[in-house]
N, C-alpha and C positions, 0 to 999 in steps of 0.2 A: 612863542617862542623858541629857538632851534635851537638845540643846545650847541655850543662855536667851544671849542676846545682853545684853552690857552695855552700858550709858550710852556707854561705849567705843568701842562696836565702833557704835553707833547713829553719834554723831555721826563716824566715821568715812568710813562711807555717804552720810552726809547731804553731810559736804563734798568727796569725792571722785566716787561713786555717781554718785549727782544730776545732778552737770555732767556725765558723759562722757555718760550716759544722753540729756540734753539736745544734747548735741551730736551725738550718733552720730542720733538723729531726725532734727532739723535738714539732716546730712549727705545721710542719703538722700531727705528729702521734699528739698531742692536740688538732689539729682541726677536723679532721678525729672523735675523743671521741666525742668533744663537739656534731659534726651533728648527732651522732649515739645518742646518748644519749637522743636527742631531741625528738626523737620518742619513746614514753611513752611504746609500745609492745618489744623492745629492752633492758628495765629498767629489772637486777635481778627480782627485785619483781615482778613485770606480768609475766612472765618466769618460778616462782615459786608458782602464783597462777592460772595461764592459763588453768593447768591440771585437777583442781576443777574445770570450772566454764567459764561463761562470766567476764571477767577479772574488766571492769566497776561494775555490779553488786557487785561483791564481794567489792572491793575496798567500794564501797556507803555505803553496810553492816557493814564492818569494820570501816568508819567514821562516821555514824550514832551513833554507840555504846562510841565517841569521848574522854569523859570524864572518863568512864570507862577503861581503857587501864591502867597494871600495868607492868613497869617497871622489870625485876632481869638480873645486869649484861646485854651481849647481848640480853638476849629473852625477848621480849614486848607480852602481857597479855591481849586477850578484851577479851569479854565475849565468842567470837565465832571461836579466829582463837590463834595459836601461835606461833613468828614470831621470825626467830634469825636470826639474822647477824652474818653470819659465812663469817672474812673477805672478800671475795669479792664476797661470794653468798648467796645465802638468803636459808632459809628453811620455807616454812609457811607449819604449819598444821592443818586442822582446828580438834578441841574438842573432836567436836564429833565421828572423828576417832580414840583415841587416847582408848585402852587399858590397859595399866598397864606404869607407873612412879614409879623409883628410885633413888638414891643418892650411889655413889658409888667412892672409891678411888680407883684411877689406881695405879700396880706398875708395871707397862710396862713401858719399857726403852721405852721414844718417845716419852708418847703421855701423854696428862694433867694430872695433878695430882687431881685434883678433876671432878669428871663430872655427869650430867644427861641425863640418859636414859627412852626414848621417844618409847613405843613400838606401832604401829597400824593396825588399821584390814587389811591394806594391802600388810602389810609384815613389812615393813621398819621398821630397830632400828638406832632412831637417836641419840648419843651423846653429847647434850651441853655440854662445858664447863662452870663450875658455882663453885664458892666456898661453901664450905662447909651454909654456912650460910642462903649466895642467895639462895642454895639448896634446904632446906628445906622452906622458906618462898617458893619459885616458886610452891613444890609440896602442901602445904597448901592450898596454890592460888587454886591451878587446882582445885584439891579436893574440897574445895570449893565450885567452881562453875560447876564442873561436878562430883559429891558424887557417880557415876556407876564405873568411874575409880581405878583400883586396885594400892595400893601405898607402897613402898617397896620393897624390894631386897626378892626374896624366892622361891626354888628350885621344888618346886612346879610346880608355876608360868612360872618359865622356864623352866618347861620339857612341858610343856601344851603347848606354844607360841612352841616351835622347833617340837614336832611332833604330836598337836591336835590343831591345829589355833582356827578350826571354833569350837568347843568346848567350847573352851576360848572366842572366841567371840560372841557365844550364852547364855554362863552366863553372860557374860557385856550388853549383851541387858536384861537382862530379868533384871539386878539390875538397870537397866535405867529406864526400866519398873516398878518398883517396888517403885521407887524415892529414891534411897539410898541415 
């Protein structure tokens, strides 16, 4: 004769077996994440920075500026880097690569209501969520650190970004050379 579980057995398994299964799975997952994150090269910040060179040297240069870091919401602005903590991802941009920054109000469904756009020389267009007051502070801080960067929404800049990016890069480089 086969074992046929009674309702009491199912109740016991439901009350005690299922929670233990959930706890076990959670412990295994947390342990794996802990050991994975112990390796510095697996950290999202390291992965975001590694495309710009040696991560240890970059982190050393960021740490060297220690007290000269400004925070605008989820954005950290160092003298040479922009670091944006975006949910479980990190976006890292060298200020030297930034060409153009502007703030905008979005009217798209599902988009954040306020955002700041940062366009870089390698073709990235990054949208960072910032409230208007913080966005204005961020744009003024970045233009104070790098006066050659274009600021504000401009149709001509947008057309040049889309159609003739090399000329825009050249103009930013000439503004940098003049110290604008």
